[in-house]
Residue frames as qw, qx, qy, qz and C-alpha x, y, z in Angstrom:
[[0.118, -0.872, -0.414, 0.235, 90.41, 113.10, 99.83],
 [0.447, 0.386, 0.133, 0.796, 91.45, 116.19, 97.91],
 [0.251, -0.844, -0.366, 0.301, 91.55, 119.45, 99.91],
 [0.319, 0.843, -0.015, 0.433, 92.54, 123.01, 99.20],
 [0.432, 0.247, -0.467, 0.731, 95.29, 124.80, 101.08],
 [0.343, -0.415, 0.160, -0.828, 92.64, 126.73, 102.99],
 [0.878, -0.285, -0.207, -0.325, 90.84, 123.50, 104.04],
 [0.785, 0.072, -0.459, 0.410, 94.19, 122.03, 105.05],
 [0.116, 0.384, -0.362, 0.842, 94.90, 125.15, 107.13],
 [0.626, -0.401, 0.025, -0.669, 91.55, 124.69, 108.87],
 [0.926, -0.131, -0.354, -0.007, 92.31, 121.03, 109.60],
 [0.580, 0.201, -0.450, 0.648, 95.69, 121.97, 111.06],
 [0.160, -0.428, 0.243, -0.855, 94.22, 124.83, 113.11],
 [0.783, -0.349, -0.112, -0.503, 91.51, 122.53, 114.53],
 [0.966, -0.158, -0.179, 0.095, 94.04, 119.85, 115.44],
 [0.298, 0.739, -0.407, 0.446, 97.09, 121.98, 116.33],
 [0.499, -0.600, 0.470, -0.413, 96.91, 121.07, 120.06],
 [0.980, -0.025, 0.182, -0.082, 96.79, 117.36, 119.28],
 [0.770, 0.527, -0.181, 0.311, 99.81, 117.59, 117.04],
 [0.063, 0.738, -0.444, 0.505, 101.83, 119.70, 119.50],
 [0.753, -0.469, 0.334, -0.317, 100.98, 117.32, 122.33],
 [0.980, 0.127, 0.067, 0.136, 102.47, 114.42, 120.41],
 [0.526, 0.668, -0.259, 0.459, 105.52, 116.50, 119.47],
 [0.299, -0.742, 0.387, -0.460, 106.05, 117.55, 123.10],
 [0.907, -0.306, 0.251, -0.143, 106.00, 113.94, 124.26],
 [0.928, 0.194, 0.105, 0.300, 108.75, 112.92, 121.83],
 [0.407, 0.764, -0.146, 0.478, 110.87, 116.08, 121.55],
 [0.671, -0.298, -0.345, 0.584, 113.72, 117.03, 123.85],
 [0.193, -0.396, -0.102, 0.892, 113.28, 120.73, 123.28],
 [0.377, 0.688, 0.262, -0.561, 111.28, 123.43, 121.56],
 [0.228, 0.583, -0.548, -0.555, 113.36, 123.38, 118.36],
 [0.043, -0.067, 0.983, 0.165, 112.98, 119.61, 118.00],
 [0.315, 0.495, 0.718, -0.375, 109.23, 119.89, 118.67],
 [0.349, 0.698, -0.062, -0.622, 108.98, 122.52, 115.90],
 [0.138, 0.403, -0.800, -0.423, 110.88, 120.23, 113.51],
 [0.160, 0.177, 0.969, -0.067, 108.55, 117.35, 114.34],
 [0.357, 0.614, 0.435, -0.553, 105.52, 119.58, 113.88],
 [0.321, 0.627, -0.377, -0.601, 106.71, 120.61, 110.41],
 [0.056, 0.205, -0.944, -0.252, 107.42, 117.00, 109.44],
 [0.269, 0.367, 0.839, -0.298, 103.94, 115.99, 110.60],
 [0.387, 0.660, 0.120, -0.633, 102.39, 118.75, 108.50],
 [0.240, 0.469, -0.687, -0.500, 104.26, 117.48, 105.44],
 [0.027, 0.019, 0.999, 0.038, 103.10, 113.92, 106.10],
 [0.336, 0.507, 0.617, -0.498, 99.50, 115.08, 106.68],
 [0.374, 0.638, -0.184, -0.648, 99.50, 117.07, 103.43],
 [0.225, 0.362, -0.827, -0.368, 100.99, 114.15, 101.48],
 [0.056, 0.102, 0.984, -0.138, 98.67, 111.63, 103.14],
 [0.411, 0.329, 0.338, -0.780, 95.38, 113.50, 102.77],
 [0.559, 0.290, -0.475, -0.615, 94.66, 112.14, 99.26],
 [0.435, 0.057, -0.898, -0.028, 94.82, 108.62, 100.75],
 [0.231, 0.019, 0.662, -0.713, 92.55, 109.40, 103.73],
 [0.239, -0.225, -0.841, -0.429, 89.53, 107.16, 103.26],
 [0.452, -0.359, 0.078, -0.813, 87.47, 108.33, 106.19],
 [0.704, -0.175, -0.686, -0.050, 87.35, 104.87, 107.77],
 [0.483, -0.428, -0.515, 0.564, 88.30, 106.53, 111.04],
 [0.049, -0.959, -0.242, 0.141, 87.74, 110.03, 112.34],
 [0.426, 0.805, -0.166, 0.377, 90.02, 112.84, 111.19],
 [0.348, -0.796, 0.412, -0.276, 91.44, 113.26, 114.72],
 [0.900, -0.216, 0.377, 0.036, 92.25, 109.55, 114.97],
 [0.794, 0.505, 0.092, 0.325, 93.98, 109.67, 111.59],
 [0.147, 0.878, -0.251, 0.379, 95.95, 112.77, 112.65],
 [0.640, -0.630, 0.421, -0.132, 97.05, 111.08, 115.88],
 [0.938, 0.053, 0.296, 0.170, 98.23, 108.07, 113.90],
 [0.598, 0.690, -0.038, 0.405, 100.21, 110.19, 111.40],
 [0.152, -0.876, 0.303, -0.343, 101.64, 112.31, 114.23],
 [0.775, -0.479, 0.410, -0.051, 102.70, 109.32, 116.36],
 [0.909, 0.234, 0.221, 0.265, 104.19, 107.45, 113.41],
 [0.406, 0.811, -0.127, 0.402, 106.14, 110.55, 112.32],
 [0.321, -0.814, 0.380, -0.300, 107.49, 111.23, 115.81],
 [0.892, -0.273, 0.360, 0.023, 108.37, 107.58, 116.39],
 [0.818, 0.454, 0.094, 0.339, 110.25, 107.46, 113.08],
 [0.192, 0.855, -0.234, 0.422, 112.11, 110.68, 113.85],
 [0.605, -0.679, 0.363, -0.204, 112.91, 109.40, 117.33],
 [0.950, -0.012, 0.257, 0.177, 114.39, 106.19, 115.91],
 [0.633, 0.642, -0.038, 0.432, 116.52, 108.13, 113.45],
 [0.135, -0.869, 0.290, -0.377, 117.72, 110.45, 116.20],
 [0.766, -0.512, 0.377, -0.092, 118.66, 107.54, 118.47],
 [0.927, 0.203, 0.174, 0.262, 120.56, 105.78, 115.69],
 [0.418, 0.753, -0.174, 0.477, 122.80, 108.83, 115.15],
 [0.695, -0.412, -0.284, 0.515, 125.63, 109.30, 117.57],
 [0.168, 0.787, 0.026, 0.592, 125.96, 112.94, 118.50],
 [0.432, -0.147, -0.496, 0.739, 127.61, 114.89, 121.24],
 [0.121, -0.866, -0.478, -0.076, 125.16, 117.20, 123.02],
 [0.247, 0.481, -0.149, 0.828, 126.06, 120.85, 123.34],
 [0.483, -0.590, -0.595, 0.256, 125.70, 121.73, 126.99],
 [0.001, 0.688, -0.070, 0.722, 125.04, 125.13, 128.55],
 [0.248, 0.024, -0.723, 0.645, 125.53, 125.83, 132.23],
 [0.316, 0.190, 0.418, -0.830, 122.06, 127.33, 132.55],
 [0.112, 0.405, 0.872, 0.250, 118.60, 126.18, 131.56],
 [0.120, -0.048, -0.064, -0.990, 116.59, 129.14, 130.35],
 [0.556, -0.264, -0.510, -0.601, 113.42, 127.08, 130.43],
 [0.387, -0.153, -0.821, 0.391, 113.75, 125.76, 133.96],
 [0.431, -0.597, -0.162, -0.657, 110.79, 126.59, 136.16],
 [0.109, 0.269, -0.779, 0.556, 111.41, 126.36, 139.90],
 [0.670, -0.192, 0.096, -0.711, 107.71, 125.75, 140.64],
 [0.405, -0.225, 0.868, -0.179, 107.18, 122.35, 142.34],
 [0.755, 0.417, 0.407, -0.301, 104.31, 121.37, 140.02],
 [0.548, 0.751, -0.321, -0.181, 106.51, 122.14, 137.01],
 [0.066, -0.555, 0.827, -0.058, 109.34, 120.06, 138.50],
 [0.609, 0.033, 0.752, -0.248, 106.98, 117.10, 138.99],
 [0.729, 0.616, 0.132, -0.268, 105.71, 117.42, 135.41],
 [0.348, 0.752, -0.551, -0.092, 109.28, 117.55, 134.12],
 [0.322, -0.365, 0.862, -0.141, 110.20, 114.50, 136.21],
 [0.732, 0.296, 0.559, -0.253, 107.24, 112.59, 134.80],
 [0.611, 0.749, -0.139, -0.217, 108.19, 113.72, 131.27],
 [0.070, 0.662, -0.745, -0.030, 111.79, 112.54, 131.80],
 [0.514, -0.111, 0.831, -0.182, 110.55, 109.14, 133.00],
 [0.736, 0.514, 0.353, -0.263, 108.16, 108.81, 130.08],
 [0.434, 0.792, -0.374, -0.212, 110.91, 109.76, 127.62],
 [0.169, -0.485, 0.858, 0.007, 112.87, 106.70, 128.75],
 [0.741, 0.208, 0.582, -0.262, 110.06, 104.40, 127.60],
 [0.397, 0.108, 0.737, 0.536, 110.06, 102.72, 124.20],
 [0.139, 0.043, -0.277, -0.950, 108.42, 104.87, 121.52],
 [0.412, -0.333, -0.721, -0.446, 105.31, 102.71, 121.27],
 [0.426, -0.477, -0.667, 0.381, 104.88, 102.74, 125.04],
 [0.111, -0.246, -0.119, 0.955, 105.26, 106.55, 125.03],
 [0.274, -0.155, -0.506, -0.803, 102.47, 106.70, 122.47],
 [0.462, -0.450, -0.761, -0.068, 100.21, 104.60, 124.69],
 [0.341, -0.449, -0.472, 0.678, 100.88, 106.86, 127.69],
 [0.007, -0.077, 0.156, 0.985, 100.36, 110.00, 125.67],
 [0.377, -0.292, -0.601, -0.641, 96.98, 108.89, 124.44],
 [0.492, -0.479, -0.699, 0.199, 95.98, 107.74, 127.93],
 [0.256, -0.345, -0.285, 0.857, 97.01, 111.13, 129.36],
 [0.165, -0.046, -0.336, -0.926, 94.76, 112.69, 126.72],
 [0.483, 0.115, 0.589, -0.638, 91.86, 110.89, 128.48],
 [0.571, 0.223, -0.563, -0.554, 91.17, 108.66, 125.51],
 [0.891, -0.155, 0.261, -0.337, 89.28, 105.41, 126.04],
 [0.544, -0.315, 0.747, 0.214, 91.08, 102.13, 125.61],
 [0.658, 0.510, 0.548, 0.079, 89.05, 101.56, 122.46],
 [0.311, 0.947, -0.049, -0.070, 90.19, 104.92, 120.97],
 [0.271, -0.726, 0.605, 0.183, 93.80, 104.22, 121.88],
 [0.656, -0.004, 0.740, 0.150, 93.56, 100.77, 120.32],
 [0.596, 0.726, 0.343, 0.014, 92.07, 102.19, 117.14],
 [0.137, 0.948, -0.270, -0.102, 94.84, 104.75, 116.78],
 [0.234, -0.638, 0.728, 0.088, 97.64, 102.27, 117.53],
 [0.679, 0.277, -0.580, -0.356, 96.12, 99.26, 115.78],
 [0.209, 0.096, -0.925, 0.301, 95.83, 97.05, 118.86],
 [0.439, -0.534, -0.686, -0.227, 92.90, 95.73, 120.90],
 [0.364, -0.749, 0.076, -0.548, 91.42, 97.56, 123.90],
 [0.905, -0.423, -0.020, 0.035, 92.47, 94.60, 126.10],
 [0.770, 0.200, -0.083, 0.600, 96.02, 94.90, 124.82],
 [0.055, 0.705, -0.095, 0.701, 95.94, 98.63, 125.69],
 [0.683, -0.664, 0.021, -0.303, 94.84, 97.73, 129.24],
 [0.936, -0.192, -0.013, 0.293, 97.65, 95.20, 129.66],
 [0.574, 0.448, -0.060, 0.683, 100.23, 97.58, 128.16],
 [0.178, -0.771, 0.070, -0.608, 99.17, 100.44, 130.43],
 [0.824, -0.562, 0.020, -0.068, 99.45, 98.24, 133.51],
 [0.872, -0.004, 0.018, 0.488, 102.98, 97.16, 132.51],
 [0.344, 0.621, -0.016, 0.704, 103.99, 100.72, 131.59],
 [0.430, -0.804, 0.036, -0.410, 102.82, 102.06, 134.96],
 [0.892, -0.413, 0.061, 0.169, 104.88, 99.40, 136.70],
 [0.733, 0.276, 0.046, 0.620, 107.90, 100.28, 134.55],
 [0.062, 0.784, -0.001, 0.618, 107.51, 103.99, 135.30],
 [0.666, -0.731, 0.037, -0.145, 107.58, 103.26, 139.02],
 [0.896, -0.207, 0.108, 0.379, 111.00, 101.59, 138.56],
 [0.540, 0.578, 0.052, 0.610, 112.59, 104.38, 136.52],
 [0.477, -0.592, -0.227, 0.609, 114.75, 106.77, 138.51]]
């Protein structure tokens, strides 16, 4: 599928929220999410000529986004770095709902990358069939994985 820069811009604009949602689930901060977003855009642009239309555009974009973020996450975890720590968190929100969301996000971030992808798509209210199509597994496998992931999340402190 050959597209112009303008058509590509429209595709990105229409799917920006989807891409950012995936980035947010895998990134540890805004800068990392921006880096992931840029890498996804590169992969989308390079992959568009190979898009055969066998699945919907959104499904294809989810797959590219998840694969890109999982790859970046693996590379990041294989590097040994020392985090730079500040005494204050400029992004901290004292609101109780925000704290619960951050706690859930921290728990999800401790899951394996593939399991994080399953949770992300489930939180996006996708059907088991849609999740399976994006991840290349059966709907029954999605159901079993979600059950196990929920049990694992309950155990994470």
